[in-house]
C-alpha positions as CSV (number, residue, x, y, z in Angstrom):
1,M,-67.1,-69.2,10.1
2,R,-65.4,-69.9,13.4
3,H,-66.2,-67.8,16.5
4,A,-62.8,-66.1,16.6
5,E,-63.1,-65.2,12.9
6,R,-66.6,-63.7,13.3
7,F,-65.5,-61.8,16.5
8,A,-62.5,-60.3,14.7
9,L,-64.5,-59.2,11.7
10,N,-67.3,-57.7,13.9
11,Q,-64.8,-56.0,16.1
12,W,-63.3,-53.9,13.3
13,L,-65.9,-53.9,10.5
14,A,-69.2,-52.1,10.6
15,E,-70.4,-53.9,7.5
16,Y,-69.5,-56.9,5.4
17,P,-71.4,-59.6,3.5
18,Q,-72.7,-62.0,6.2
19,N,-72.8,-65.0,3.9
20,A,-69.1,-64.6,3.0
21,T,-66.4,-66.7,4.5
22,Y,-63.7,-65.2,6.7
23,D,-61.1,-65.6,3.9
24,E,-63.5,-63.9,1.4
25,V,-64.1,-60.9,3.7
26,F,-60.4,-60.7,4.5
27,K,-59.6,-60.5,0.8
28,M,-62.3,-57.8,0.4
29,V,-60.6,-55.8,3.1
30,I,-57.2,-56.0,1.3
31,D,-58.8,-55.2,-2.0
32,G,-60.7,-52.2,-0.6
33,D,-64.1,-53.7,-1.7
34,E,-66.9,-51.2,-1.1
35,R,-69.1,-53.9,0.4
36,V,-66.9,-53.8,3.5
37,A,-67.2,-50.8,5.9
38,V,-64.6,-50.2,8.6
39,W,-65.5,-48.9,12.0
40,E,-64.5,-45.2,12.5
41,S,-61.6,-46.2,14.8
42,L,-59.7,-47.8,11.9
43,A,-61.0,-45.5,9.1
44,G,-58.2,-43.9,7.1
45,N,-55.7,-46.6,7.7
46,P,-54.3,-48.5,4.7
47,N,-56.1,-51.7,3.8
48,Y,-53.1,-53.9,4.8
49,V,-53.1,-52.3,8.3
50,I,-56.8,-53.0,8.7
51,A,-56.2,-56.6,7.6
52,D,-53.3,-57.0,10.0
53,V,-55.5,-55.7,12.9
54,I,-58.3,-58.1,12.0
55,E,-55.8,-61.1,11.8
56,E,-54.1,-60.2,15.1
57,T,-57.5,-60.0,16.8
58,K,-58.5,-63.4,15.4
59,F,-55.2,-64.9,16.5
60,S,-55.6,-63.4,20.0
61,V,-59.1,-64.7,20.4
62,E,-58.2,-68.2,19.2
63,N,-55.3,-68.3,21.7
64,M,-57.6,-67.1,24.5
65,L,-60.2,-69.7,23.7
66,N,-57.6,-72.4,23.5
67,N,-56.1,-71.4,26.8
68,L,-59.5,-71.3,28.4
69,L,-60.4,-74.8,27.1
70,Y,-57.1,-76.1,28.2
71,G,-57.6,-74.6,31.6
72,V,-61.1,-76.2,31.9
73,A,-59.7,-79.6,30.8
74,L,-56.9,-79.3,33.3
75,M,-59.2,-78.4,36.1
76,D,-61.5,-81.3,35.2
77,K,-58.5,-83.7,35.3
78,T,-57.3,-82.3,38.6
79,E,-60.8,-82.7,40.2
80,E,-61.0,-86.3,38.8
81,Q,-57.6,-87.1,40.3
82,S,-58.7,-85.6,43.7
83,R,-61.8,-87.7,43.7
84,E,-59.8,-90.8,42.9
85,E,-57.3,-90.1,45.7
86,G,-60.2,-89.4,48.1
87,A,-61.8,-92.7,47.2
88,M,-58.5,-94.6,47.9
89,E,-58.2,-93.2,51.5
């Protein structure tokens, strides 16, 4: 399971089978499987709403991580160019 997937599940679910894949747990949420327990903040919502919140959280974390990695790569490239320009002077 990817980091963003695990984060999203842990953010909204108090309990789920730890050996299941993200897709399996997601289906359990939609099906209302009793092996999945939702944190109190989402309790009482329809299963499709809970699934949407989990998916949106996963998407947001994936974007944040991608932006962070892009920023680090860009910073590394900028530092490398600065060193090369400094060596030329």
